Each structure stands twice: as C-alpha cells, then as structure tokens.
C-alpha positions as CSV (number, residue, x, y, z in Angstrom):
1,M,-27.3,17.9,22.9
2,G,-25.6,21.3,22.5
3,D,-22.2,19.6,22.6
4,Y,-23.1,17.4,19.7
5,V,-24.3,20.4,17.7
6,I,-21.0,22.2,18.4
7,L,-19.1,19.1,17.4
8,A,-21.1,18.8,14.1
9,I,-20.5,22.5,13.2
10,S,-16.9,22.1,14.1
11,C,-16.4,19.1,11.8
12,I,-18.5,20.5,8.9
13,L,-17.2,24.1,8.8
14,I,-14.4,24.8,11.1
15,N,-12.3,21.7,10.8
16,N,-13.5,20.7,7.3
17,I,-11.7,17.5,6.4
18,L,-10.9,18.8,2.9
19,L,-10.5,22.5,3.1
20,A,-9.1,23.0,6.6
21,Q,-7.3,19.7,7.2
22,F,-6.4,19.1,3.6
23,L,-7.2,15.4,3.6
24,G,-8.8,13.7,0.6
25,N,-7.8,16.1,-2.2
26,C,-7.4,13.5,-4.9
27,P,-11.1,12.7,-5.2
28,F,-11.8,16.3,-4.5
29,L,-10.0,17.4,-7.6
30,G,-10.9,14.4,-9.7
31,T,-14.6,14.1,-9.2
32,S,-15.5,17.8,-9.1
33,K,-15.7,18.4,-12.9
34,K,-19.4,17.5,-13.0
35,M,-22.0,18.1,-10.4
36,E,-23.4,14.5,-10.9
37,T,-20.2,12.8,-10.1
38,A,-19.5,15.2,-7.2
39,V,-22.9,14.3,-5.6
40,G,-22.4,10.6,-6.2
41,M,-18.9,10.7,-4.6
42,S,-20.3,12.7,-1.7
43,M,-23.0,10.1,-1.0
44,A,-20.4,7.3,-1.3
45,V,-18.1,9.0,1.1
46,V,-20.9,9.7,3.6
47,F,-21.8,6.0,3.7
48,V,-18.2,4.8,3.9
49,L,-17.0,7.4,6.4
50,V,-19.9,6.9,8.8
51,M,-19.7,3.1,8.7
52,A,-15.9,3.2,8.9
53,G,-16.0,5.7,11.8
54,V,-18.4,3.4,13.7
55,G,-16.6,0.2,12.8
56,T,-13.1,1.4,13.5
57,W,-14.3,2.9,16.9
58,L,-15.8,-0.5,17.9
59,I,-12.7,-2.4,16.7
60,N,-10.3,0.0,18.5
61,N,-12.2,0.1,21.8
62,Y,-13.3,-3.5,22.1
63,I,-10.5,-5.5,20.4
64,L,-7.3,-3.5,19.8
65,Q,-7.1,-1.7,23.2
66,K,-8.6,-4.6,25.1
67,F,-5.8,-7.0,23.9
68,G,-3.0,-4.4,23.7
69,L,-2.9,-4.5,19.9
70,E,-3.0,-0.8,19.2
71,F,0.0,-1.3,16.8
72,L,-2.4,-3.0,14.4
73,R,-4.7,0.0,14.2
74,T,-3.6,1.1,10.7
75,I,-4.0,-2.4,9.2
76,A,-7.3,-3.0,10.9
77,F,-8.7,0.4,9.8
78,I,-7.6,-0.2,6.2
79,L,-9.4,-3.6,6.2
80,V,-12.6,-2.0,7.5
81,I,-12.5,0.8,5.0
82,A,-11.6,-1.5,2.0
83,S,-14.5,-3.8,2.8
84,L,-16.9,-0.9,2.9
85,V,-15.7,0.5,-0.4
86,Q,-16.0,-3.0,-2.0
87,F,-19.6,-3.0,-0.8
88,V,-20.3,0.5,-2.2
89,E,-18.6,-0.4,-5.5
90,M,-20.7,-3.6,-5.9
91,F,-23.9,-1.7,-5.0
92,L,-23.2,1.1,-7.5
93,K,-22.2,-1.3,-10.3
94,K,-25.5,-3.1,-9.9
95,S,-27.9,-0.2,-9.0
96,I,-26.5,2.9,-10.7
97,P,-24.1,1.9,-13.5
98,A,-23.9,5.4,-14.9
99,L,-22.7,6.8,-11.6
100,Y,-20.3,3.8,-11.3
101,A,-18.8,4.6,-14.7
102,G,-18.7,8.3,-13.9
103,L,-16.8,7.9,-10.7
104,G,-14.3,5.5,-12.5
105,I,-11.1,5.0,-10.7
106,F,-12.0,7.5,-7.9
107,L,-14.5,5.1,-6.4
108,P,-11.9,2.4,-5.4
109,L,-9.6,5.3,-4.3
110,I,-11.9,5.9,-1.4
111,T,-10.1,2.9,0.2
112,T,-6.9,4.9,0.3
113,N,-8.7,8.3,0.8
114,C,-6.8,9.9,3.6
115,A,-10.0,11.8,4.6
116,V,-11.7,8.6,5.6
117,M,-8.7,7.2,7.4
118,G,-8.0,10.6,8.9
119,A,-11.5,11.0,10.3
120,C,-11.3,7.5,11.9
121,L,-7.9,8.3,13.5
122,I,-9.1,11.7,14.7
123,N,-12.1,9.9,16.4
124,I,-9.6,7.7,18.3
125,K,-7.1,10.5,19.0
126,E,-9.8,12.8,20.5
127,E,-11.0,9.9,22.6
128,Y,-14.6,10.4,21.5
129,T,-17.4,8.3,22.9
130,F,-19.4,6.1,20.5
131,L,-22.0,8.8,20.0
132,Q,-19.4,11.5,19.5
133,A,-17.5,9.3,17.0
134,L,-20.8,8.8,15.1
135,V,-21.6,12.5,15.0
136,A,-18.0,13.4,14.1
137,S,-17.8,10.8,11.3
138,F,-21.2,11.9,9.8
139,S,-20.2,15.6,10.1
140,Y,-16.8,15.1,8.5
141,A,-18.6,13.3,5.6
142,I,-21.1,16.1,5.3
143,G,-18.3,18.6,5.3
144,F,-16.5,16.6,2.6
145,G,-19.7,16.6,0.5
146,L,-20.4,20.3,1.1
147,A,-16.9,21.2,-0.1
148,L,-17.0,18.9,-3.0
149,I,-20.4,20.1,-4.3
150,L,-19.5,23.8,-3.8
151,F,-16.3,23.2,-5.7
152,A,-18.1,21.3,-8.5
153,G,-20.5,24.2,-8.9
154,V,-17.7,26.7,-9.1
155,R,-15.8,24.5,-11.6
156,E,-18.9,24.2,-13.8
157,R,-19.1,28.0,-13.8
158,I,-15.4,28.3,-14.7
159,L,-16.0,26.3,-17.9
160,L,-18.2,29.3,-19.1
161,A,-15.5,31.9,-18.2
162,R,-12.6,33.1,-20.3
163,V,-9.6,31.7,-18.4
164,P,-6.1,32.6,-19.6
165,K,-4.4,29.7,-21.3
166,P,-1.7,29.2,-18.6
167,L,-4.4,28.9,-16.0
168,Q,-6.7,26.5,-17.7
169,D,-7.7,23.0,-16.4
170,T,-5.8,21.9,-13.3
171,S,-4.1,25.2,-12.6
172,I,-7.4,27.2,-12.2
173,A,-8.8,24.3,-10.2
174,L,-6.0,24.5,-7.7
175,V,-6.3,28.3,-7.5
176,T,-10.1,28.0,-7.0
177,A,-9.6,25.2,-4.4
178,G,-7.2,27.5,-2.5
179,I,-9.7,30.4,-2.5
180,L,-12.5,28.1,-1.4
181,S,-10.3,26.8,1.4
182,L,-9.7,30.4,2.5
183,T,-13.4,31.0,2.8
184,F,-13.7,28.0,5.2
185,F,-10.9,29.5,7.3
186,A,-13.3,32.4,8.1
187,F,-15.2,29.9,10.3
188,K,-12.2,29.3,12.6
189,G,-13.3,32.0,15.1
190,M,-16.9,30.5,15.4
191,V,-16.3,28.1,18.3
C-alpha cells in the first residue's frame, strides 16, 4: 500500500506531467483563462487518461507483446485515446453544452495531447503492473488537473493586476507558468 502512495505522490507532485515533464502545455495554456473551463478540462483529462492508461496497458501486455507487435504501439495507443476523446466529446455535447462550447477546440485536442500519450508510454516504459499503471494514470491526471486549476486561479488574479503592456496576455501567462513550474520542482527531493 505504501508503494502506491509513493507512486501517487510522485506522479502528482514530483513528476507532474505538466510542470515537471512539460507534456500537455497546449490545453494548459488554452483552457486556463477561466476556472470553469479549467475544471472541465481537468475532469475530461482524468477520464481519458485513466481509461487510456488502463486500455493501453491491456492492449500492450495482452496483444502487442504477445504477438510481437510492439512496433504498432503508437498507432494502437492513438486509436484508444481518440476513441475515448470521441466518447467524452459526445457526452459533453449532450449533457453539458456550455462546457462543451467553453472547451472549444481544446477538447478534441486531448486526442493529440502529449500528456495522455506520455503517461501511457511511461506506464509501459516503467513496466508497471496493472494496478501500478492504474494508480499512475489516475495520479498523472490529478497532477494535470491540480496544475491546470492552480494556473487558472493565478491567471484570473492576473486579470485584476496592472501588467505592463509588453507582458500582457500570453507573455505573462508563460512567465507565470514558468514560476509555477519552479514551485513544483521544490518537490523533487521528497522521495
């Protein structure tokens, strides 16, 4: 049990998929302008990443490795992730149209989100068991959501601040993301 807690803390804080491994920065910057869209994107990524982590682990261990088809890993993983994103997109369009509209182009971009693919490949590279892959996938998704929601909160506060003209919009967002990333590097010595 302790190993799973350490793995979860490592994936959420120490090896945060966004701020320590720098994967998934496009939706990070694009959906963090409002807290509502940041929370919605976080929930979508949690679902997709957990299901993709489990699905890709099963496909890799029971099909690709069994038949010597590891060279098809990237294609197989993209198909799994794209299918899951389609499901999330259809669900949000029917159930929560306001969030669907708020996420806009960033929702289908989860398909090509390198954070999702990266977490799936890390699970395989680290040779995690099924339970470890499940914990790691969920923890990476929680870490993604934590970073995204923290960043959205900071960006909403920046709107109230007097920012010099050359640093407005994307510039101050990138500077802020860098500072937030540095705060997560403080966790490197924990485990």
